[in-house]
N, C-alpha and C positions, 0 to 999 in steps of 0.2 A: 042484254044483247051481247053475243060473243063476237070477238074480233077474229076468231079462228076461221081459217079457210076450209073449204070442203076437204082438201087433202090433209090438213092438220086433224080434222075430225076422223078421217079414215085411219091415219097413223095412230091416233089415240083410241081406235076401235069404237068410236061413237057412231060410226056409219059403217055398214058392212061393204065389203068389196071382194072381188075374185082376185086374190093375191097370187101372182106368178113367182115372186121372189121377195125375200126380205133379209136384211142384215142390220147391223147397228147403225149404218149411215143412210140407207135408202130402202125404199119399198117400191115394188113394181106391181102394177095391177092392170087387168084387162079393162079397156075403156068401155064405158056403158053405152057410148054412141060411136061404135067403131067406123072408121073411114076406109078400112081394108079388112080382109079376112083375119089378119093378125094386126091388132092395134093395142099395144101395151104402153102404159105411162110409167116412166121411171122417175121417182120423186125423191129428192133429198129429204131426210127427216128434219134437217135444219131449215127453218122457214125463210128462204131467200125469195123475196117477192118476184123478181125477174132477173134475167141475165145481166142487164145493165146495172143492177144493184149488187152483184157479186163483187167481192174484193179479192185481193191477192191471197188472203188467208183461206179463201174458198177454192184455190187452185187444185188441190189434191181431190177435193170432193167433186169438182166438175169433171176431172179426169176419170174418177171412179164411175160417174154416171155414164160416160162414154164406154168404158170397159164393161160395165154391166149390160149396156145395150148390145154390145158385141157378143157377150156370153149368152144372153137371152136369144139373140138371133140364131146362134148355133143350136141351142136347146130346142127352139121352135122350128128348126129346120128351114130357115129362110135362105137356103143355099143358092137360090136363083137371084137373090138380091133383096134389098130392103132400103128403107129411108129412115133417117133420124132427123127429127125436127124439134126446134125450140122456138116457140112463139114468144114475142116480146112486145108488149104494148098493144093498144087497140087496133092499130093498122097492121100489126103482125099476127093478129088472130088470137091474142091472149084472152082466155075466158076465166081463168082462175089465177089470182095474183100470188102464185106460189110456183116458183121455177119448177119445170118438169120437162122431161124429154119424151117425145113420141117416137115409138118404134113401130113402123108400118111395113107390112109385107104380105106375101102370098097372092099378089096380083100385080100386073104391070102398073107402074106409077109414072104418070106423064110429067113433062116439064114444059113450061113453068107450071108450078103447082096451083096457083091461085087464079 
């Protein structure tokens, strides 16, 4: 039995995905269960289980995830607005224990979200 998460398997190309962006540090892919017309997941290649388990050494990587979200928002023409979300833990809506950023757009998003 593998301890790899779904995202680790995608990063290792064991599972196919529709990739929107990739570099040495992260990969972005279109969500298979989109909650908006644009729903992209930005995933660090370093397997950090959740935001609360990130450390000071992850600071640059966390910043890169945000900048990647902004760059993808421009590329995907989310000029009317978008939302960036990180789910943490069961009550936060976390479904895969591998930190990832949701980029959602192309429709009005309500507040509060849940």
